[in-house]
C-alpha positions as CSV (number, residue, x, y, z in Angstrom):
1,M,0.0,0.0,0.0
2,K,2.9,2.4,0.8
3,H,4.4,1.8,-2.7
4,F,1.0,2.5,-4.3
5,A,0.6,5.8,-2.4
6,R,4.1,6.9,-3.5
7,S,3.3,6.0,-7.1
8,V,0.1,8.0,-7.0
9,F,1.9,11.0,-5.4
10,A,4.7,10.8,-8.1
11,L,2.1,10.8,-10.9
12,L,0.2,13.7,-9.4
13,L,3.5,15.6,-9.0
14,A,4.5,14.9,-12.5
15,G,1.1,16.1,-13.8
16,W,1.4,19.3,-11.8
17,V,4.9,20.0,-13.1
18,A,3.8,19.3,-16.7
19,T,0.8,21.6,-16.3
20,A,2.9,24.3,-14.8
21,A,5.4,24.1,-17.8
22,L,2.5,24.3,-20.3
23,A,1.0,27.3,-18.5
24,A,4.2,29.4,-19.0
25,G,3.9,32.5,-21.1
26,P,5.9,33.6,-24.0
27,S,9.7,33.4,-24.2
28,Y,12.1,35.9,-25.7
29,R,15.7,35.6,-26.9
30,L,17.8,38.6,-26.2
31,K,21.2,38.9,-27.9
32,V,23.4,41.0,-25.6
33,D,26.5,42.7,-27.0
34,G,29.4,42.6,-24.6
35,L,28.1,39.9,-22.3
36,A,31.3,38.2,-21.1
37,C,31.3,37.2,-17.5
38,P,29.0,36.0,-14.6
39,F,29.1,39.5,-13.0
40,C,27.8,41.0,-16.3
41,A,25.1,38.3,-16.4
42,Y,24.1,39.1,-12.8
43,G,23.5,42.8,-13.6
44,I,21.2,41.8,-16.4
45,E,19.4,39.2,-14.4
46,K,18.7,41.7,-11.6
47,G,17.2,44.2,-14.0
48,L,15.0,41.5,-15.6
49,M,13.8,40.1,-12.3
50,R,12.5,43.6,-11.4
51,T,10.3,43.4,-14.4
52,E,6.7,42.4,-13.7
53,G,5.8,39.1,-15.3
54,V,9.3,37.6,-15.6
55,E,9.0,34.0,-14.6
56,S,12.5,32.7,-15.5
57,I,15.8,33.7,-17.0
58,R,18.4,31.5,-18.7
59,I,21.8,33.1,-19.6
60,D,24.3,31.6,-22.0
61,I,27.4,33.8,-21.4
62,N,29.4,32.2,-24.2
63,A,26.7,32.9,-26.8
64,G,25.8,36.3,-25.3
65,V,22.2,35.2,-25.2
66,V,19.6,35.8,-22.5
67,T,16.3,33.8,-22.7
68,V,13.4,35.3,-20.7
69,T,10.2,33.4,-20.0
70,M,7.2,35.4,-19.0
71,A,4.2,34.4,-16.9
72,E,1.1,33.5,-18.7
73,G,-0.6,36.6,-20.1
74,A,2.6,38.8,-19.6
75,T,4.8,40.1,-22.4
76,L,8.1,41.7,-22.8
77,T,8.5,44.5,-25.4
78,E,11.7,45.2,-27.3
79,E,11.8,48.7,-25.8
80,Q,11.6,47.2,-22.2
81,A,14.4,44.8,-23.0
82,K,16.5,47.5,-24.6
83,Q,16.1,49.7,-21.5
84,I,16.9,46.9,-19.1
85,I,20.0,45.9,-21.0
86,R,21.1,49.5,-21.4
87,D,20.6,50.1,-17.6
88,A,22.9,47.1,-17.0
89,G,25.6,48.7,-19.2
90,F,25.2,46.7,-22.4
91,T,23.6,47.0,-25.8
92,L,20.7,44.9,-27.0
93,G,21.9,43.3,-30.3
94,G,18.8,41.3,-31.0
95,F,15.3,40.6,-29.8
96,K,13.2,37.7,-30.8
97,R,10.1,36.0,-29.5
98,V,10.7,32.3,-29.3
99,S,8.0,30.1,-30.6
100,P,6.8,27.2,-28.4
101,G,8.9,24.1,-29.2
102,E,11.7,26.2,-30.7
103,S,15.0,25.8,-28.9
104,P,15.9,29.1,-27.1
């Protein structure tokens, strides 16, 4: 019986995680000119996390790419991204909304 309860719990948890992932809002790929170190990335991350609706951030320092996922119903405009990146001391070199299923 104990094993059955764990299995049911695991299935419920997996379903909840899958539902949460599907409920995520749009993602955006930001190309950041000059992104070269973790300290740089931290400044950008701080600015983005202060933005309403930002759910998650993934930064690839080597590629100079920041992927931002918004909450469902929230969006990020190119002007918002440009200002956040500029405030962190960098230049936005590219802004693209990532389609669902497209690798960021």
